[in-house]
N, C-alpha and C positions, 0 to 999 in steps of 0.2 A: 520277758519280765520287765516291768517298768522300774521296780525297785530292786537294787542290789542287796545282797544279804551280808554285806560287810559287817553290819552291826551285830551279827549273830555269832560272834565268838562265844558269847554266852558264858562268860565267867559267872558262875551261878550266883555269886554274892551280889552282883550288880549288873543286871541285863537290861536296864531301862534304855529305851531309844533316846529319851531326853537325858542330857547330862546331869548327873546327880549333883546337888548343890555343893557337896563337899569337894568335888573334883574341879570346880571352876576356878578356884584360886590356888590350885596346887598342880604339881606335875601329875599327869595321869598315871594310874597304876599299870604295872606290866600286864599286858593283855594275855594272860595264860589261864588255862582251865583251873578253876578253884575247887578244892575239896574241903574247904574250911567253913562253908556257909551252913545255914540251918538245914539246907537240903543236902546233907552229907551223903556220900555214896553208900547206898544200901546194897552191897555186893558180898557174895560169899568168898570164903578164903580161896576156893578153887578159881574164882574169876579175878582175883586181885591182881595177878600178874598181867593178865590181858588188859585190864582196865588201866593199870599204870602205864603199860606200853602204849595204849591208845591216847592217854593224856600227853605222853611225851611226844607222840607223832603230831598231835594237835598243836602243841607248843612250837614245833618245828615247821608247821604249815603243811604237813603231809597228811591231808585229810582222808585220802583213799586208804592209806595204811592204817590210820586211826579207826576208820569204819571197819576194816577187816578185823582189827584187834577186838573191838567192841562186840562184833558178831560172834567171835570165839568165846566171849564171856557170857553172851546172852543165854545159851542153853542152861547154864547153872543158875541164872538170875533173870528169868523171863518177866518178872514183875517188879523190877527195880526202876523206879521213876528216874533216878540219876542216870542209869545206863540208857534209858530211852531218850533222855534229853541230849546226852552226848552223841548218840547215834543220829538224832535229828539234826544237830548242829553240823556234824561231819557230812551228812547227806546233803544238806543245804549248800555247804561249801563246794561240793563237787557237782552241783547243779541238779541234784535229784530232789526237787522241791516237793513233788507229790509224796514221795516216801518220807521226807522230813516232816511234812504236816501230819501224816498218819502216825509217825512215831511220837510227835509232840502231843497229839490228841490222846494217844494211849497213856503217855506220862500223866496227862491231866486227869484221865479216868482213874489211874492208880492213886493219884494224890490230888483230889479235887480242891480247887481254890488256892493252890500254891501260886503266889504272885509271880515268882520267877518263871515258872512254867507258863503261866498265862501271858507274861510279857514275851516269852519266846514264841508262843503261838501267834500273838499279835504281829510280831515281826514277820513270821512266815506267811501269815495271811496277807499282809501288806505286799510281800514280795510276789505273791500270786494274784494280786489285784482283787482280792476278795474283800471289797470295801465293807459290806455289811458285817462280815465275820470279824473284821478288825474292830469296828465300832462296838459290836456286841461284847467282844473279849475285854476291851478296855472298860466298858460299863460294868462288867463282872468285877474287875479289879477295883473300880471306884465303889461299888456296892459293898465289897468286903472291907474296904478301908476308907470310908467316906471322909475321914478327917486328915488323910494324908494327901498332900498336893501332887505327888509324883504321877499318880494315875491320871489326874485331870490334865496335867501338862503333857504327858505322853499322847493322850487322845487329842489335845489341842494341836500338838505339832503334826500329828498325822492328818488332821483335817486341814491344816494350813498347807501341807504338801499337796493335798488334793484340791487346792484353790478354793476351799470353803471357809474363807476367813471369818465371815460373820458367825458361823457356828463355832469356829475355833475360839473366837473372842468370848462367846457365851460360856464355853466350857472352862476357859482360863479364869474368867470371873468367878465361876462356881468354886474353882480351886482356891482362889483368894478368900472367898467366904469361909472355906474350911480352914485356911491358914493365913489370916490377914498379915502376919508378920514375915511372910516368906519373901525374902529379897529376890529369890529366883522367880517366884510367881510374878512379881511386879516387872521384873526384867523381861520375862517372856511375853507378858501382856503388852508391854511397850513395843516389842518387836512386831507383834500382831497389829497393833494400832498403826504403827509406821507403815506396815504393808498395806493397810487400808487407806493410807494417806491422811489419817487422823493424827497429824503431827503434834498438835498441842497435847493430846492425851498421851502420845508416845513419850514426849518430853516429861510429862508429869510422872509417869510410872518409872521411867529411868531414874528420875531424881529421887523418887520414893525408895527404889531399890538401893541407891547410893546412900540415902539417909539411914536405912535399916542396917546396911553393911558398908560402912565407910571405906573399907579396904577392898571392896568388890570393884576392881578396876574395869571390868567389862561394862558395868552400868555407866561409869563415868565416860569411858571412851565412846560408847554407843550414843550417849547424849550429845557429846561433842561432835561426833560425826553427823548426827542429825541436824545440829545447829549449823554446821558447815553446809550441808545440803540445802538448808533453808536460807543460806547466805547471811546468817547471823554470826559473823566471824568473831565479834567481840565476846559473845557468850562462849563460843567454842574455845577461844583463847584463854578465858578465865579457867575453864575446866582443865585444859592442858597444863596450865601453870600450876593448878592445884595438884594434879597428878605428879608433876615433877617435884613439887615441894615435898609431897608425902613420900616419894620414892627416891629422894636424895639425888635428883637430877640424872638418874641413869635409866629411866624408862624409855626404851627405844621408840616405841610407836608414838607415845605422847610427844616426845622430843622432836621427832621428825615431822609430825603434823604441825607442831607449833612453829618449827622452822619454816615450813611451807607458808603459813599465814604471815609470819614476819617478813619473809622474802617478798610476798605479794605487796606488803605495806612498805617495801623498801627499807625496812628496819634491819639493814645488813649487819651492823656490829653485834646486836644482840643475837641474831640468828647464828652468826659465826661463833659467838661465845658458847651457845648451847651445843653446837656441833662439836666444838673442841672438847667440851666436857664429856659428851657422849663418846667421842673417840678416845679420850684418855681412859675411860672405863673399859674400853675394848679396843686396844691399839691395832689389832689384826682384823678389825671389821672394815672391809674394803668399801662397804656401802657408805659408811660415815665419811671416809676419805674422798670418795667420789662426790658426795654431796658437797663437801668443803670445796672441792675443785669447781663444781658447777656454780657454787655461790660466788667464788672469786671471779669466775667468768661473767656472771651476771653483772658484776661491778666493773667489768672490763679490765680487771687486774689479771691479765693473761699470764704473766710470769708466775704469780702465786698459784694460779689455777694449774699451770703446767707442773709446778713443784708438787702439788698435792696429787695430781694424776700419776706422777712418776712413783709416788709412794704406793699407789694402788698397783702399779706394775711390779713393784717389788714383792707383792703378796700373791698376785695371780695374773695369768695372761689376760690381755685385754680382748674383749669381744670385738667383732667387726665394727659395731656401732661406736664403741669406745675408741677404736683406732681412728675412725673418722673424726671423732672429737679431738683426739690427740693431734691430728694433722691441722685441725682448725686452730688449736692453741699455738702450734708452731707458726701459723700464719699471723695470729694475733701478736706474737712476739717478733715478727718479721724474720723468722727463721724459715724462709721460703724453700731453701734447698732441702731442709728436714721435712717440711710438709710434702714436697714433691716425692721425696724418697719414701715416705710413709704410704702415700697413695700408690706409688709404683710397686712397692712390696705387696700390698693387698691385691693389686691386679695380677702380679706374678703368681700369687697363691691361688689364682682361679676365680677371684671375685670380680668378674667382668661387669661391673655395675655402671649404669648410666651416670649416676651422681658423681662417681669418682672421676670419670673422664671429664665431665663438665667442670668439676672443681679444679682439676689440673689445668684445663683450658683457661679458666678464669684467673688462676694464679699467673700463668704465663702471660696472659693478655693485660690484665689490670695492674699487676704488681711488677712484673719483670720486663714487660714490653717485648717479649720474645714471640713475635707474630707467627712464624712458621710452626713452632711448637704448640702454640695456642690453637692454630688452625687444625693441626693433626689431632689434638685431643678432642676438639669439638667434632671433627669428622668421626672419630671413634665413638663418641657418645651417640651420634646419629645412627651408626651401624647397630648399636645395642638397642635403641628404641627410636624408630622413625616417626612415632606419633606424638612426641613431646616437643614443644616449641622452643625451649630454652637453648638448645644446641644450635638451632637455626639462627636464633638471635645472636648468639655468641659468634658463630662463624661469619655471619653477615657483618658484624662490627669489625672483626679482624680484617676481613676483605676491604671494608671501607677505609680503615686506618692504613691499610697497605695500598690505598689508592686504586684498588681494583673495583671500580664503582659498578661496572656492568655485572661482574660476578656477584657483588654484594646485592644488587637488585634481584638477581635470580635466587639468591639464598633467602632473602626476606620474603619473596613471593612463594617459595616452597614452604616456608614456615606458615604463611598466611593460608595457604591451601589446606594444611592439616589443622590449623588452629586460627580460624578467621576472626575470633573475638578477642585477640590480644592487642590492645592499643599500642603497646611498645613496638610491635612489628610494623604496624602501619606508620607510626611516627618515624622510625628509623628508615623505612622505605621512602617516606617523604623527604627526609633529610638527604638521602642519597640521590633522589631525583633532583633536588636542588643543586647538587654538585655537578650534575650533567645537564643543567639548564632546562629541565622539564618543569616549568613553573606550574602549569595546569595540573600535572600529576602530583606535584608537591602539595598543592592546595587540596586536591581530592583526598590524598592519604591523611593529611592532618584532620580534615573534616570527618573522615571515617573513624579515626582514632577518637575524636570527640563525640561521635555518635555512640561509640561503645562506652566511653567514660567521659562524661561532660566535665569532670574535674581533673582530667589528665593535664597536669601542670605544664609539662614540657611542650605538649601540642598547643596549648593555649598561648604560651609564651612565644614559641617558634613562629606560629602563624601570624600572631600579632606583630612580632618584630619584623617578619618578612614584609608584611603590608607597610609597616612604618618605614622601613629602609627604602622601599620602592616609592614611597610617597603616595600610596593608594589606599582607599578604604580606611582613612585615618580614624574615623569615629569607631569603626568596627575594631581596628587595631587597638585603640585605647581600651575598648570594652573587654576584648580578649585578654589583654595583658593585666588589666585591673582585676579580672577574675582570678588569674594566676597569683597575683600579689596578695590577694585576700587569703589564699590558701597557704602561701609562704611569705608572710609579711617581712621577714628578715633576710630575704634572698637578694643579694646585691645585684645579681645578674638580671633578675626580673625588674628590679628598680631601674636598671640601666635601660631595659627595653621600653618601659613606660616613659622614662625621661626622654628617650629618643623620639618616641611617638609624639609627646607633647612638643618637642622642638620642631618636628615636622609640621605640627599644627600652628606653629608660631607662638606657642605659649612658653616663652623662654624662661620666665621666672619659675613656673612650675617645673620645667625641665631641669633648671639649674639646681633647685632644691633636691630633687630626686637623684641627680647624677652625683652631686657632692656626697650624699649618703651612700650611694653605690660604691664610690671609690674607697670610702672608709671600710666598707664590708668586704670589698675585693680589690685591695690596693695594687695587685700585680697583674691585673687584666688590661692589656694594651687597648682593647676595643673600647672599654669604658673610659679610659683616659683620652682616647681619640674623640669620643663623643663629648666629653666634658670640655675639651679644648675648643671644639666647634661652638659650643654654647658660650664659653668665655669670649671667643672672638666676636660672636654676635652681640655680646654685651659690651664689646670694646675693652675687655680686660686682657690686653695683649700679653702682659707679663705672665699672667696665670696661664694663658694659652700656650706660650712658649714653654713654660715649666712642665705642664702635663704632657705636651706633645713630645718634648725631649725625652721624658721618662718612657713614654709609649714606644718611641723609636729604639731606645736602649733595650726594651723588653722584646721588641719585634723589629729587628733591623732589616727585614725583608719586605716591610710594608712600603712599597714604592709609591702607592697612592698618597700615603701620609707624608712621605718625603717631599713629594711635589707640593702638597698643601703647605708644608713647613716653609719651603723656600719661597713660595708665592706670597706668603705672609711676611716675608722679609726676615725670616729667622735663619740662623746658622748655628751648627753645633760646634762647641769648643772641643779641642782634642780629648779632654777628660770626659766629655759627655758622649763620646763615641764608643766607650767601653760597654759591651753588652751586660745587662743585668740578668741574673738567673731568673728564668721564668718558671713559676710553679704551674704544674698541670692542674687546671681547674675543671672539676667534674660537673659543675652546674652552670657553666657559662650560657649566655643567651643562645648560642648556636651549638652548644655541646651535643655531641652524638652519643653520649653515654647515658645509660639509664639511671 
């Protein structure tokens, strides 16, 4: 059966498939068998006990027992339309559709034209895929009550479910001709137009439904959702604000949708105000608290995000996804041990997930510089999923930083074998080849990275800098680095590369301008200071040369090449200049190996 018969509880007073207008703005009535409608149970006193027993079983969802009870009542009341309908409902509920149809048809013969029985028949025909019978039945309902819109809308909904939207629209329009002031009619016609992608007409009828019944929130919300779908966010925002104004700021759906729009606009303070108001109206609603946490995280206010998430934890246990989020907030607040503990607890509970191992490896590597632990976590990630490249990249980087260059090469090659179109793998393989003096392979891998992504900034910069530093292909070097700088115009390390390339071309003025800007942007990089000193020396500004080189040597006291240049230029360090300066780890340097 294509259609389920869930709708056929058939509380005799309201058995319409389409939701009755009175129920859309109120809590639905208890779905129990009714004996108070105009189709009152016509049963004899002898049958009364069995009928009441059947109704009780129906209410409890025990439809087989209900059917048994009704069958006991049937011999005394074989011509009761009420009894036939109840038997039909119970039969349908236990899957005896053919019997249910026969019983409903008998009820219709006993009481021809009864709308409730006809609606039951339509439901049963629909469950049995009897298209023509459904349509004919609804037409009978419409013929008997041509000025009541419910019959039209029930037929329109059935046609819509059958993907016959054009016909459904025509029927719904006929219903509105019968009752032009029906807000439900306009609402349903709007849904049909939206389904046909006639969005302007959909908006028009949603708005008319809202005008006819200003408190009909379904029309307002549907119009706003359609505006969002059409990316007319200002119009949607107006409607959500109207709903909140009318409902005293406690309408959850409108509030959350408005928060989403405001968040997209980066209007964080107002979004937070609305969330706090919603949360105040329902303090135990963890969804509000979670959204507050996520909104703080969006603003990189990780401590506030963590505080809000901990309130969620006070209400309910966190899902696996939320535990991962918790760990990320620990990272954001530099509580790395807590983040590690959270991931390890999840792994201990059997969640042997790739992303957890990878994240652990990244914390150990990037944050704590614990290379053995990082390598172990990365290897565990590979064991979980050998077809994803991130763990190969991570472990390759760990091996590189551990100066195990041959092993790093093997790991990057493994990653490239399973994921050949990742420019970062080719880039880092090229960097590693550079460390073991395989220049041709270095160039090849950088070019492969750029063939995959012509805007891969690190490859552009690294290859260009390599050419410049060697004094070869200088025009190409300038072109490559200039492309990188256009992508990252405020990157001091790329400025340094371009300045150095200009210096190698003999363009000292252009070089000096760029290198002085580079030092401002990255004041603690000894390589940039060394380059700037060379340009100053070329320009015969020896005092400035001595100043920047002295600082470079304090940042990198192991630079023997620079020490030699320093002394050759006639410079000597005073005792106070020999004290090393703390060197900050730069993640974007010209020759950085980090992604």
